[in-house]
One Martini backbone bead per residue (centre of mass of N, CA, C, O) as a GRO file, in nm:
protein
  529
    1ALA     BB    1  -0.357  -0.829  -6.444
    2GLY     BB    2  -0.241  -1.035  -6.251
    3GLY     BB    3   0.012  -0.866  -6.171
    4SER     BB    4  -0.140  -0.620  -6.057
    5SER     BB    5  -0.294  -0.772  -5.844
    6SER     BB    6  -0.053  -0.884  -5.681
    7SER     BB    7   0.079  -0.613  -5.625
    8ARG     BB    8  -0.166  -0.501  -5.464
    9SER     BB    9  -0.165  -0.713  -5.242
   10SER     BB   10   0.122  -0.669  -5.145
   11ALA     BB   11   0.082  -0.374  -5.069
   12GLU     BB   12  -0.139  -0.426  -4.860
   13GLN     BB   13   0.027  -0.600  -4.675
   14ARG     BB   14   0.248  -0.390  -4.616
   15GLN     BB   15   0.049  -0.184  -4.502
   16ALA     BB   16  -0.054  -0.362  -4.272
   17LEU     BB   17   0.218  -0.397  -4.141
   18VAL     BB   18   0.265  -0.098  -4.092
   19LEU     BB   19   0.012  -0.043  -3.923
   20TYR     BB   20   0.123  -0.291  -3.750
   21ASP     BB   21   0.281  -0.122  -3.495
   22PRO     BB   22   0.394  -0.166  -3.183
   23ASP     BB   23   0.553   0.096  -3.135
   24ALA     BB   24   0.337   0.292  -3.234
   25ALA     BB   25   0.121   0.199  -3.033
   26GLU     BB   26   0.279   0.258  -2.777
   27GLN     BB   27   0.322   0.561  -2.834
   28ALA     BB   28   0.025   0.635  -2.845
   29GLU     BB   29  -0.039   0.537  -2.556
   30ARG     BB   30   0.157   0.727  -2.418
   31GLU     BB   31   0.034   0.994  -2.512
   32GLN     BB   32  -0.240   0.941  -2.384
   33ALA     BB   33  -0.140   0.917  -2.097
   34GLU     BB   34  -0.017   1.205  -2.074
   35ARG     BB   35  -0.281   1.349  -2.123
   36ALA     BB   36  -0.441   1.224  -1.888
   37ILE     BB   37  -0.252   1.331  -1.666
   38ILE     BB   38  -0.284   1.629  -1.727
   39GLN     BB   39  -0.593   1.640  -1.695
   40ALA     BB   40  -0.591   1.535  -1.400
   41VAL     BB   41  -0.428   1.767  -1.280
   42LEU     BB   42  -0.608   1.999  -1.380
   43GLY     BB   43  -0.880   1.875  -1.266
   44SER     BB   44  -0.795   1.907  -0.962
   45VAL     BB   45  -0.833   2.224  -0.999
   46PHE     BB   46  -0.974   2.246  -1.290
   47SER     BB   47  -1.281   2.223  -1.414
   48THR     BB   48  -1.349   2.057  -1.754
   49ARG     BB   49  -1.607   1.921  -1.751
   50LYS     BB   50  -1.899   1.837  -1.867
   51PRO     BB   51  -2.190   1.985  -1.818
   52ARG     BB   52  -2.524   1.923  -1.781
   53ASP     BB   53  -2.598   2.217  -1.657
   54VAL     BB   54  -2.640   2.506  -1.492
   55VAL     BB   55  -2.594   2.382  -1.215
   56ALA     BB   56  -2.334   2.231  -1.272
   57GLY     BB   57  -2.179   2.469  -1.391
   58THR     BB   58  -2.187   2.653  -1.144
   59SER     BB   59  -2.056   2.468  -0.944
   60SER     BB   60  -1.792   2.432  -1.105
   61GLY     BB   61  -1.716   2.733  -1.135
   62LEU     BB   62  -1.694   2.808  -0.833
   63LYS     BB   63  -1.485   2.599  -0.756
   64THR     BB   64  -1.267   2.699  -0.943
   65MET     BB   65  -1.245   2.989  -0.842
   66THR     BB   66  -1.166   2.910  -0.547
   67LYS     BB   67  -0.910   2.760  -0.618
   68GLY     BB   68  -0.760   2.987  -0.759
   69ILE     BB   69  -0.759   3.184  -0.520
   70GLY     BB   70  -0.626   2.995  -0.313
   71LEU     BB   71  -0.359   2.941  -0.464
   72GLY     BB   72  -0.275   3.239  -0.478
   73LEU     BB   73  -0.258   3.296  -0.178
   74ALA     BB   74  -0.060   3.077  -0.111
   75ALA     BB   75   0.169   3.187  -0.288
   76LEU     BB   76   0.181   3.474  -0.158
   77VAL     BB   77   0.290   3.344   0.119
   78ALA     BB   78   0.512   3.123   0.041
   79GLN     BB   79   0.729   3.265  -0.132
   80PRO     BB   80   0.847   3.472   0.074
   81TYR     BB   81   0.918   3.270   0.294
   82LEU     BB   82   1.113   3.093   0.136
   83GLY     BB   83   1.305   3.324   0.046
   84ALA     BB   84   1.381   3.422   0.339
   85LYS     BB   85   1.495   3.142   0.428
   86GLN     BB   86   1.727   3.136   0.202
   87GLN     BB   87   1.802   3.481   0.136
   88GLY     BB   88   1.634   3.669   0.280
   89ALA     BB   89   1.556   3.977   0.180
   90LYS     BB   90   1.602   3.908  -0.118
   91GLY     BB   91   1.410   3.657  -0.117
   92PHE     BB   92   1.158   3.810  -0.038
   93VAL     BB   93   1.137   3.992  -0.290
   94LYS     BB   94   1.126   3.759  -0.495
   95GLY     BB   95   0.880   3.612  -0.367
   96MET     BB   96   0.680   3.847  -0.398
   97GLY     BB   97   0.685   3.847  -0.706
   98ALA     BB   98   0.610   3.549  -0.751
   99GLY     BB   99   0.347   3.551  -0.587
  100LEU     BB  100   0.197   3.770  -0.757
  101ALA     BB  101   0.211   3.612  -1.023
  102ALA     BB  102   0.066   3.356  -0.923
  103CYS     BB  103  -0.193   3.490  -0.821
  104THR     BB  104  -0.283   3.609  -1.081
  105ALA     BB  105  -0.283   3.356  -1.265
  106SER     BB  106  -0.478   3.182  -1.086
  107THR     BB  107  -0.720   3.377  -1.077
  108VAL     BB  108  -0.761   3.405  -1.385
  109ALA     BB  109  -0.787   3.105  -1.449
  110GLY     BB  110  -1.026   3.045  -1.261
  111THR     BB  111  -1.222   3.256  -1.382
  112VAL     BB  112  -1.225   3.158  -1.674
  113VAL     BB  113  -1.302   2.859  -1.628
  114GLY     BB  114  -1.551   2.912  -1.460
  115GLY     BB  115  -1.705   3.079  -1.671
  116THR     BB  116  -1.708   2.860  -1.885
  117GLN     BB  117  -1.873   2.652  -1.724
  118ILE     BB  118  -2.124   2.819  -1.699
  119LEU     BB  119  -2.177   2.861  -2.002
  120ARG     BB  120  -2.196   2.554  -2.067
  121GLY     BB  121  -2.441   2.503  -1.891
  122VAL     BB  122  -2.635   2.689  -2.035
  123MET     BB  123  -2.603   2.549  -2.320
  124ASN     BB  124  -2.695   2.247  -2.194
  125THR     BB  125  -2.991   2.284  -2.092
  126PRO     BB  126  -3.185   2.224  -2.324
  127ARG     BB  127  -3.084   1.934  -2.371
  128ALA     BB  128  -3.152   1.835  -2.081
  129ILE     BB  129  -3.459   1.876  -2.098
  130ILE     BB  130  -3.510   1.684  -2.331
  131GLN     BB  131  -3.379   1.425  -2.222
  132LYS     BB  132  -3.546   1.411  -1.965
  133SER     BB  133  -3.826   1.387  -2.113
  134ARG     BB  134  -3.720   1.100  -2.244
  135GLY     BB  135  -3.576   0.936  -1.996
  136GLN     BB  136  -3.296   1.013  -1.956
  137VAL     BB  137  -2.954   0.984  -1.845
  138TRP     BB  138  -2.665   1.080  -1.663
  139ASN     BB  139  -2.332   1.015  -1.733
  140THR     BB  140  -2.054   1.078  -1.527
  141ASP     BB  141  -1.828   0.935  -1.699
  142THR     BB  142  -1.906   1.015  -2.008
  143ARG     BB  143  -2.091   1.275  -2.034
  144LYS     BB  144  -2.383   1.142  -2.110
  145TRP     BB  145  -2.673   1.055  -2.260
  146GLU     BB  146  -2.895   0.794  -2.158
  147VAL     BB  147  -3.059   0.519  -2.122
  148ASP     BB  148  -3.294   0.406  -1.883
  149TRP     BB  149  -3.090   0.127  -1.846
  150TYR     BB  150  -3.066  -0.177  -1.639
  151SER     BB  151  -2.859  -0.485  -1.617
  152LEU     BB  152  -2.710  -0.713  -1.423
  153ALA     BB  153  -2.681  -0.955  -1.610
  154GLU     BB  154  -2.532  -0.809  -1.831
  155GLU     BB  155  -2.294  -0.702  -1.662
  156ALA     BB  156  -2.200  -0.980  -1.557
  157ALA     BB  157  -2.140  -1.095  -1.841
  158GLU     BB  158  -1.928  -0.881  -1.909
  159VAL     BB  159  -1.739  -0.893  -1.646
  160LEU     BB  160  -1.754  -1.212  -1.546
  161GLY     BB  161  -1.909  -1.380  -1.730
  162ASP     BB  162  -2.070  -1.677  -1.753
  163ALA     BB  163  -1.877  -1.755  -1.517
  164GLU     BB  164  -1.787  -1.777  -1.210
  165LYS     BB  165  -1.548  -1.716  -0.998
  166PRO     BB  166  -1.377  -1.885  -0.802
  167GLU     BB  167  -1.299  -1.914  -0.501
  168GLY     BB  168  -0.967  -1.753  -0.436
  169SER     BB  169  -0.955  -1.543  -0.669
  170PRO     BB  170  -0.858  -1.213  -0.703
  171ASP     BB  171  -0.934  -1.196  -0.975
  172GLY     BB  172  -1.145  -1.159  -1.288
  173LYS     BB  173  -1.077  -1.454  -1.361
  174ASP     BB  174  -1.020  -1.747  -1.447
  175ASP     BB  175  -0.797  -2.001  -1.387
  176GLY     BB  176  -0.688  -1.990  -1.694
  177GLY     BB  177  -0.659  -1.693  -1.672
  178LYS     BB  178  -0.521  -1.368  -1.759
  179SER     BB  179  -0.417  -1.081  -1.705
  180SER     BB  180  -0.256  -0.827  -1.853
  181SER     BB  181  -0.055  -0.775  -1.615
  182SER     BB  182   0.024  -1.069  -1.574
  183ALA     BB  183   0.137  -1.114  -1.860
  184SER     BB  184   0.353  -0.862  -1.830
  185ALA     BB  185   0.495  -1.009  -1.619
  186PRO     BB  186   0.802  -1.102  -1.525
  187ARG     BB  187   0.987  -1.375  -1.555
  188ARG     BB  188   1.173  -1.599  -1.406
  189PRO     BB  189   1.446  -1.755  -1.438
  190SER     BB  190   1.567  -2.051  -1.495
  191ARG     BB  191   1.638  -2.258  -1.203
  192LYS     BB  192   1.824  -2.405  -0.953
  193VAL     BB  193   1.712  -2.572  -0.662
  194VAL     BB  194   1.758  -2.717  -0.343
  195ASP     BB  195   1.443  -2.645  -0.273
  196ARG     BB  196   1.072  -2.740  -0.309
  197THR     BB  197   0.872  -2.725  -0.071
  198PHE     BB  198   0.738  -2.435  -0.086
  199TYR     BB  199   0.638  -2.464  -0.378
  200GLU     BB  200   0.458  -2.716  -0.324
  201LEU     BB  201   0.263  -2.592  -0.115
  202LEU     BB  202   0.173  -2.366  -0.347
  203ASP     BB  203   0.174  -2.470  -0.642
  204VAL     BB  204   0.462  -2.368  -0.769
  205ALA     BB  205   0.707  -2.244  -0.949
  206PRO     BB  206   1.032  -2.124  -0.934
  207GLU     BB  207   0.938  -1.906  -1.172
  208ALA     BB  208   0.750  -1.750  -1.016
  209THR     BB  209   0.581  -1.486  -0.938
  210ASP     BB  210   0.476  -1.277  -0.701
  211ALA     BB  211   0.175  -1.293  -0.780
  212GLU     BB  212   0.146  -1.601  -0.798
  213ILE     BB  213   0.218  -1.651  -0.502
  214ARG     BB  214  -0.005  -1.482  -0.375
  215LYS     BB  215  -0.246  -1.631  -0.499
  216ALA     BB  216  -0.174  -1.910  -0.388
  217PHE     BB  217  -0.188  -1.832  -0.096
  218TYR     BB  218  -0.484  -1.738  -0.095
  219LYS     BB  219  -0.610  -2.008  -0.180
  220LYS     BB  220  -0.487  -2.196   0.035
  221SER     BB  221  -0.586  -2.040   0.285
  222LEU     BB  222  -0.888  -2.073   0.231
  223GLU     BB  223  -0.888  -2.388   0.239
  224LEU     BB  224  -0.717  -2.394   0.544
  225HIS     BB  225  -0.887  -2.243   0.723
  226PRO     BB  226  -1.005  -2.272   1.041
  227ASP     BB  227  -1.303  -2.175   0.976
  228LYS     BB  228  -1.333  -2.425   0.756
  229ASN     BB  229  -1.158  -2.626   0.973
  230PRO     BB  230  -1.278  -2.748   1.226
  231ASP     BB  231  -1.124  -2.980   1.402
  232ASN     BB  232  -0.837  -2.967   1.212
  233PRO     BB  233  -0.511  -3.023   1.248
  234GLU     BB  234  -0.408  -3.070   0.963
  235ALA     BB  235  -0.503  -2.797   0.844
  236THR     BB  236  -0.349  -2.617   1.043
  237ALA     BB  237  -0.065  -2.712   0.971
  238LYS     BB  238  -0.082  -2.626   0.674
  239PHE     BB  239  -0.143  -2.332   0.724
  240GLN     BB  240   0.135  -2.276   0.860
  241ALA     BB  241   0.311  -2.376   0.623
  242VAL     BB  242   0.203  -2.173   0.410
  243SER     BB  243   0.285  -1.919   0.566
  244ASP     BB  244   0.587  -1.975   0.573
  245ALA     BB  245   0.632  -1.993   0.271
  246TYR     BB  246   0.543  -1.701   0.200
  247ARG     BB  247   0.747  -1.551   0.388
  248VAL     BB  248   0.977  -1.642   0.197
  249LEU     BB  249   0.874  -1.605  -0.106
  250GLY     BB  250   0.781  -1.292  -0.051
  251ASP     BB  251   1.097  -1.259  -0.006
  252GLU     BB  252   1.368  -1.186  -0.185
  253GLU     BB  253   1.596  -1.268   0.003
  254ARG     BB  254   1.485  -1.539   0.115
  255ARG     BB  255   1.445  -1.671  -0.160
  256ARG     BB  256   1.743  -1.671  -0.244
  257ALA     BB  257   1.837  -1.836   0.000
  258TYR     BB  258   1.657  -2.082  -0.058
  259ASP     BB  259   1.762  -2.153  -0.345
  260GLU     BB  260   2.073  -2.179  -0.248
  261HIS     BB  261   2.048  -2.311   0.080
  262GLY     BB  262   1.764  -2.332   0.198
  263LYS     BB  263   1.565  -2.339   0.479
  264ASP     BB  264   1.758  -2.257   0.712
  265SER     BB  265   1.855  -1.994   0.586
  266ALA     BB  266   1.572  -1.853   0.540
  267THR     BB  267   1.457  -1.896   0.856
  268ALA     BB  268   1.654  -1.718   0.975
  269GLY     BB  269   1.499  -1.495   1.192
  270LEU     BB  270   1.211  -1.591   1.187
  271SER     BB  271   0.929  -1.481   1.303
  272LYS     BB  272   0.656  -1.536   1.506
  273ILE     BB  273   0.326  -1.585   1.352
  274GLU     BB  274   0.007  -1.577   1.335
  275PRO     BB  275  -0.152  -1.692   1.056
  276VAL     BB  276  -0.428  -1.544   1.088
  277VAL     BB  277  -0.302  -1.258   1.120
  278PHE     BB  278  -0.139  -1.259   0.857
  279PHE     BB  279  -0.377  -1.295   0.663
  280ALA     BB  280  -0.543  -1.044   0.757
  281ALA     BB  281  -0.318  -0.829   0.695
  282LEU     BB  282  -0.315  -0.887   0.382
  283PHE     BB  283  -0.654  -0.934   0.309
  284GLY     BB  284  -0.830  -0.937   0.530
  285SER     BB  285  -1.148  -1.008   0.601
  286HIS     BB  286  -1.320  -1.282   0.451
  287HIS     BB  287  -1.604  -1.281   0.577
  288PHE     BB  288  -1.695  -0.996   0.398
  289GLU     BB  289  -1.688  -1.052   0.087
  290PRO     BB  290  -1.998  -1.089   0.010
  291PHE     BB  291  -2.047  -0.766   0.078
  292ILE     BB  292  -1.744  -0.601  -0.009
  293GLY     BB  293  -1.513  -0.753  -0.072
  294ARG     BB  294  -1.201  -0.663  -0.190
  295LEU     BB  295  -1.003  -0.379  -0.081
  296ARG     BB  296  -0.719  -0.488  -0.170
  297LEU     BB  297  -0.640  -0.383  -0.475
  298ALA     BB  298  -0.327  -0.356  -0.495
  299GLN     BB  299  -0.280  -0.679  -0.473
  300GLU     BB  300  -0.425  -0.738  -0.768
  301ILE     BB  301  -0.198  -0.574  -0.906
  302ASP     BB  302   0.042  -0.784  -1.063
  303GLY     BB  303   0.215  -0.586  -1.261
  304ASP     BB  304   0.229  -0.273  -1.319
  305LEU     BB  305   0.229  -0.169  -1.022
  306GLN     BB  306   0.480  -0.318  -0.929
  307THR     BB  307   0.671  -0.201  -1.142
  308LEU     BB  308   0.620   0.090  -1.065
  309LEU     BB  309   0.728   0.079  -0.775
  310ARG     BB  310   1.013  -0.027  -0.850
  311ASP     BB  311   1.092   0.213  -1.030
  312ALA     BB  312   1.059   0.433  -0.817
  313ALA     BB  313   1.268   0.315  -0.612
  314ALA     BB  314   1.507   0.311  -0.810
  315SER     BB  315   1.508   0.616  -0.885
  316PHE     BB  316   1.547   0.713  -0.589
  317ASP     BB  317   1.821   0.574  -0.542
  318GLU     BB  318   1.972   0.707  -0.787
  319GLU     BB  319   1.878   1.028  -0.729
  320GLY     BB  320   1.815   1.053  -0.436
  321ASP     BB  321   1.656   1.350  -0.361
  322ALA     BB  322   1.511   1.315  -0.602
  323PRO     BB  323   1.238   1.266  -0.755
  324PRO     BB  324   1.056   1.024  -0.868
  325SER     BB  325   1.018   0.849  -1.160
  326LEU     BB  326   0.745   0.800  -1.397
  327ASP     BB  327   0.561   0.605  -1.602
  328ALA     BB  328   0.291   0.690  -1.781
  329LEU     BB  329   0.204   0.411  -1.897
  330LYS     BB  330   0.196   0.257  -1.628
  331VAL     BB  331  -0.001   0.434  -1.482
  332HIS     BB  332  -0.234   0.395  -1.686
  333ARG     BB  333  -0.260   0.095  -1.655
  334ALA     BB  334  -0.304   0.082  -1.346
  335GLN     BB  335  -0.562   0.248  -1.355
  336LYS     BB  336  -0.726   0.059  -1.535
  337GLN     BB  337  -0.706  -0.193  -1.358
  338MET     BB  338  -0.837  -0.073  -1.103
  339LYS     BB  339  -1.110  -0.020  -1.239
  340LYS     BB  340  -1.171  -0.309  -1.318
  341VAL     BB  341  -1.153  -0.437  -1.030
  342GLU     BB  342  -1.374  -0.262  -0.907
  343ARG     BB  343  -1.607  -0.354  -1.097
  344ILE     BB  344  -1.594  -0.649  -1.013
  345ARG     BB  345  -1.659  -0.604  -0.720
  346GLN     BB  346  -1.940  -0.473  -0.754
  347VAL     BB  347  -2.080  -0.692  -0.920
  348ARG     BB  348  -2.036  -0.926  -0.729
  349CYS     BB  349  -2.190  -0.799  -0.486
  350ALA     BB  350  -2.460  -0.777  -0.639
  351VAL     BB  351  -2.495  -1.078  -0.697
  352ASP     BB  352  -2.483  -1.175  -0.400
  353LEU     BB  353  -2.728  -1.007  -0.306
  354VAL     BB  354  -2.939  -1.131  -0.486
  355THR     BB  355  -2.904  -1.416  -0.384
  356ARG     BB  356  -2.973  -1.351  -0.090
  357LEU     BB  357  -3.270  -1.207  -0.150
  358GLN     BB  358  -3.448  -1.400  -0.331
  359PRO     BB  359  -3.625  -1.555  -0.124
  360MET     BB  360  -3.770  -1.305  -0.007
  361VAL     BB  361  -3.877  -1.185  -0.270
  362SER     BB  362  -4.042  -1.428  -0.353
  363ALA     BB  363  -4.226  -1.434  -0.092
  364LEU     BB  364  -4.341  -1.132  -0.132
  365LEU     BB  365  -4.380  -1.116  -0.476
  366GLY     BB  366  -4.320  -1.380  -0.586
  367PRO     BB  367  -4.248  -1.620  -0.793
  368PRO     BB  368  -4.118  -1.740  -1.037
  369GLU     BB  369  -4.167  -1.906  -1.309
  370GLY     BB  370  -4.210  -2.236  -1.181
  371ALA     BB  371  -4.202  -2.168  -0.879
  372GLU     BB  372  -4.174  -2.247  -0.536
  373VAL     BB  373  -4.313  -2.165  -0.210
  374ASN     BB  374  -4.229  -2.155   0.114
  375PRO     BB  375  -4.385  -2.048   0.397
  376GLU     BB  376  -4.093  -2.077   0.566
  377THR     BB  377  -3.888  -1.885   0.432
  378CYS     BB  378  -3.868  -1.625   0.599
  379ALA     BB  379  -3.785  -1.758   0.870
  380GLU     BB  380  -3.535  -1.909   0.763
  381TRP     BB  381  -3.385  -1.659   0.648
  382GLU     BB  382  -3.372  -1.492   0.920
  383LYS     BB  383  -3.216  -1.713   1.074
  384ALA     BB  384  -2.967  -1.728   0.891
  385GLN     BB  385  -2.887  -1.428   0.910
  386SER     BB  386  -2.855  -1.416   1.221
  387ALA     BB  387  -2.634  -1.629   1.242
  388GLU     BB  388  -2.430  -1.485   1.065
  389ALA     BB  389  -2.413  -1.226   1.231
  390GLU     BB  390  -2.308  -1.362   1.489
  391LYS     BB  391  -2.048  -1.469   1.355
  392LEU     BB  392  -1.934  -1.192   1.259
  393ALA     BB  393  -1.920  -1.045   1.542
  394LYS     BB  394  -1.669  -1.241   1.635
  395THR     BB  395  -1.492  -1.095   1.464
  396PRO     BB  396  -1.270  -0.873   1.376
  397CYS     BB  397  -1.459  -0.594   1.374
  398GLY     BB  398  -1.755  -0.697   1.331
  399THR     BB  399  -1.951  -0.478   1.453
  400GLU     BB  400  -1.855  -0.245   1.275
  401MET     BB  401  -1.903  -0.375   0.999
  402LEU     BB  402  -2.208  -0.429   1.028
  403TYR     BB  403  -2.292  -0.129   1.071
  404LEU     BB  404  -2.184  -0.018   0.798
  405ILE     BB  405  -2.337  -0.198   0.610
  406GLY     BB  406  -2.622  -0.143   0.699
  407TRP     BB  407  -2.621   0.162   0.667
  408ILE     BB  408  -2.556   0.181   0.365
  409TYR     BB  409  -2.784   0.006   0.249
  410SER     BB  410  -3.014   0.170   0.371
  411ASN     BB  411  -2.947   0.441   0.243
  412ARG     BB  412  -2.959   0.348  -0.054
  413ALA     BB  413  -3.253   0.261  -0.040
  414ARG     BB  414  -3.370   0.544   0.022
  415GLN     BB  415  -3.267   0.675  -0.238
  416PHE     BB  416  -3.419   0.486  -0.439
  417PHE     BB  417  -3.723   0.488  -0.281
  418ALA     BB  418  -3.788   0.768  -0.308
  419GLY     BB  419  -4.068   0.966  -0.355
  420THR     BB  420  -3.905   1.233  -0.325
  421MET     BB  421  -3.673   1.471  -0.364
  422LEU     BB  422  -3.642   1.545  -0.060
  423THR     BB  423  -3.580   1.256   0.039
  424ARG     BB  424  -3.329   1.209  -0.133
  425ILE     BB  425  -3.162   1.447  -0.033
  426VAL     BB  426  -3.157   1.364   0.261
  427ALA     BB  427  -3.015   1.092   0.216
  428GLN     BB  428  -2.763   1.212   0.079
  429VAL     BB  429  -2.678   1.389   0.318
  430GLU     BB  430  -2.644   1.156   0.518
  431GLY     BB  431  -2.421   1.012   0.357
  432SER     BB  432  -2.217   1.242   0.355
  433LEU     BB  433  -2.189   1.282   0.657
  434HIS     BB  434  -2.103   0.990   0.723
  435LEU     BB  435  -1.850   1.000   0.553
  436ALA     BB  436  -1.719   1.244   0.688
  437GLN     BB  437  -1.711   1.115   0.974
  438SER     BB  438  -1.538   0.871   0.897
  439LYS     BB  439  -1.296   1.033   0.801
  440ALA     BB  440  -1.245   1.186   1.058
  441ASN     BB  441  -1.201   0.940   1.236
  442PHE     BB  442  -0.968   0.830   1.075
  443VAL     BB  443  -0.780   1.076   1.099
  444GLY     BB  444  -0.776   1.072   1.408
  445THR     BB  445  -0.657   0.789   1.440
  446VAL     BB  446  -0.401   0.842   1.278
  447GLY     BB  447  -0.301   1.070   1.452
  448LYS     BB  448  -0.283   0.925   1.718
  449THR     BB  449  -0.096   0.709   1.618
  450ALA     BB  450   0.134   0.896   1.526
  451TYR     BB  451   0.174   1.028   1.803
  452THR     BB  452   0.237   0.768   1.960
  453VAL     BB  453   0.476   0.677   1.779
  454ASN     BB  454   0.642   0.932   1.815
  455GLY     BB  455   0.673   0.913   2.120
  456VAL     BB  456   0.807   0.636   2.127
  457MET     BB  457   1.050   0.717   1.944
  458LYS     BB  458   1.154   0.944   2.130
  459THR     BB  459   1.194   0.770   2.382
  460ALA     BB  460   1.394   0.571   2.248
  461GLU     BB  461   1.598   0.790   2.168
  462LYS     BB  462   1.661   0.890   2.449
  463LYS     BB  463   1.755   0.619   2.564
  464ARG     BB  464   1.979   0.581   2.364
  465LEU     BB  465   2.135   0.839   2.426
  466ALA     BB  466   2.166   0.782   2.729
  467GLY     BB  467   2.321   0.518   2.697
  468GLU     BB  468   2.554   0.640   2.536
  469ALA     BB  469   2.639   0.839   2.752
  470GLN     BB  470   2.696   0.629   2.972
  471ASP     BB  471   2.912   0.483   2.812
  472ASP     BB  472   3.103   0.717   2.781
  473GLU     BB  473   3.140   0.775   3.084
  474ALA     BB  474   3.250   0.495   3.153
  475GLU     BB  475   3.493   0.503   2.964
  476LYS     BB  476   3.616   0.759   3.077
  477ALA     BB  477   3.651   0.666   3.374
  478GLU     BB  478   3.821   0.414   3.308
  479GLY     BB  479   4.056   0.580   3.183
  480GLU     BB  480   4.119   0.757   3.433
  481GLU     BB  481   4.186   0.514   3.616
  482LYS     BB  482   4.424   0.408   3.453
  483VAL     BB  483   4.589   0.668   3.465
  484ALA     BB  484   4.599   0.684   3.782
  485GLU     BB  485   4.725   0.389   3.833
  486LYS     BB  486   5.004   0.410   3.704
  487PRO     BB  487   5.161   0.610   3.902
  488SER     BB  488   5.094   0.457   4.159
  489ALA     BB  489   5.245   0.204   4.088
  490GLU     BB  490   5.522   0.336   4.050
  491SER     BB  491   5.538   0.455   4.340
  492ALA     BB  492   5.505   0.189   4.497
  493SER     BB  493   5.757   0.061   4.372
  494GLY     BB  494   5.961   0.272   4.475
  495LYS     BB  495   5.903   0.240   4.774
  496ALA     BB  496   5.969  -0.062   4.797
  497GLU     BB  497   6.260  -0.031   4.713
  498SER     BB  498   6.349   0.174   4.939
  499ALA     BB  499   6.272  -0.026   5.174
  500GLU     BB  500   6.465  -0.267   5.072
  501ALA     BB  501   6.752  -0.150   5.079
  502PRO     BB  502   6.845  -0.165   5.387
  503ALA     BB  503   6.795  -0.467   5.412
  504LYS     BB  504   7.001  -0.549   5.198
  505ALA     BB  505   7.247  -0.419   5.335
  506ALA     BB  506   7.230  -0.568   5.604
  507LYS     BB  507   7.248  -0.849   5.481
  508ALA     BB  508   7.524  -0.808   5.349
  509GLN     BB  509   7.685  -0.742   5.615
  510GLY     BB  510   7.620  -1.008   5.764
  511LYS     BB  511   7.752  -1.193   5.556
  512GLU     BB  512   8.031  -1.076   5.577
  513ALA     BB  513   8.072  -1.124   5.884
  514LYS     BB  514   8.033  -1.433   5.872
  515GLU     BB  515   8.265  -1.486   5.686
  516ALA     BB  516   8.486  -1.364   5.859
  517ALA     BB  517   8.440  -1.548   6.114
  518GLY     BB  518   8.492  -1.825   5.954
  519LYS     BB  519   8.780  -1.752   5.931
  520LYS     BB  520   9.115  -1.818   5.954
  521PRO     BB  521   9.400  -1.710   6.090
  522GLN     BB  522   9.685  -1.576   5.955
  523PRO     BB  523   9.999  -1.575   5.942
  524PRO     BB  524  10.251  -1.386   5.932
  525ALA     BB  525  10.468  -1.257   5.732
  526PRO     BB  526  10.789  -1.276   5.673
  527THR     BB  527  11.072  -1.108   5.736
  528PRO     BB  528  11.305  -0.980   5.566
  529ALA     BB  529  11.655  -0.943   5.585
   0.00000   0.00000   0.00000
């Protein structure tokens, strides 16, 4: 019996080891990521999410039908055009056939999926009525009915932990913790460096990853920022030094040169940039972080996203004109990490807002149990907020940021405290229109900027081509002058020699005559007998 028991335990242990297979777990996660990507791609065209009721189902179905018909018409126009452009009349005929097939398939698929969504909405309506009568709410993320209960304290404890993250750390963990992507980021191999000054300025090791260097720079910059250290030249000098250190260590080529040859080699050709401007360009204005958090979320994804971008760039370089290939598992992990960081940002903003409003709420609605209220609390609170608003207005784009923050918060408050459904709908429409207007203004600004940059680039290109043409013409003219000067020089040399010839002959004759006159006459030779 003892032998059979030990054999069973050994078999269970082996089975547990077999069940805990990292490769199999990673493969399962990869398959799940691929399915999620396929669903996301299809969902961007055809909505297949579970509708709440007949209203949501009808809206989803009509949108899906419209997208299907629109894509079909686009294919019907694009395919013949591309075929004619590549193969002429023959390609136009082939493109027409392919366009008709794509138009038919897209229209049929959109109609079928849209009709299915409407039918699903009709079927879910009775349950929606029952759950609504019970006071439950519809969760748009999980697509399920849930109890209408929310506690910021509970969510903050779940997302942020028992203690708030100290200011200056971009991730959502404490100083000793590391995110999953940070832990998975590859470490640099241990190596000997000729200079450690920049690493010591940022308090990182020479083997630190790019993400660790970026976080260290962010933390150090916040501590030494001139706004937090006014009239402190020592802090300003350190802020400049930290900025220069990051500009070297944050660049792969300069960091390699710094490790191998030192500071002089790494900083050669490094342009001078105002450190405050450089910090704001990387991380945005930190003055508004208590209100909106950090919006540069891509900089906080320190492992998978950076690896994903490097892999995409490497595959693009290797494959030439072929589209870059991406790892579905890395894309899925990066997406999950971005959602996690975004939730941390939202919860932290809510916690900061509660902390900011608590004195006024206590003064108006009564203090919590055991707390005392100062009668001058409201006046002091308003004075403090006005002073902070005046300070924020002096920062770059501060007035625009204050307007947007105030408008969004007030609109959300109107939606939440709306007394009737009509008032809530009006507030929601106002928010949607304001968002659409902001996006349109943003697109217009980007378009104008792109147009201006394109014009500047074209002008610079024209000047460059004109300069090259002038240089070519100058070289050509110089060559022609050299070719023309050569026979002229030969002709002039020949003429000079011709002019000198009679003079030389006359000089030779005069010399001969002088020699002849200088000789004594010789007596005639005797005549032989």
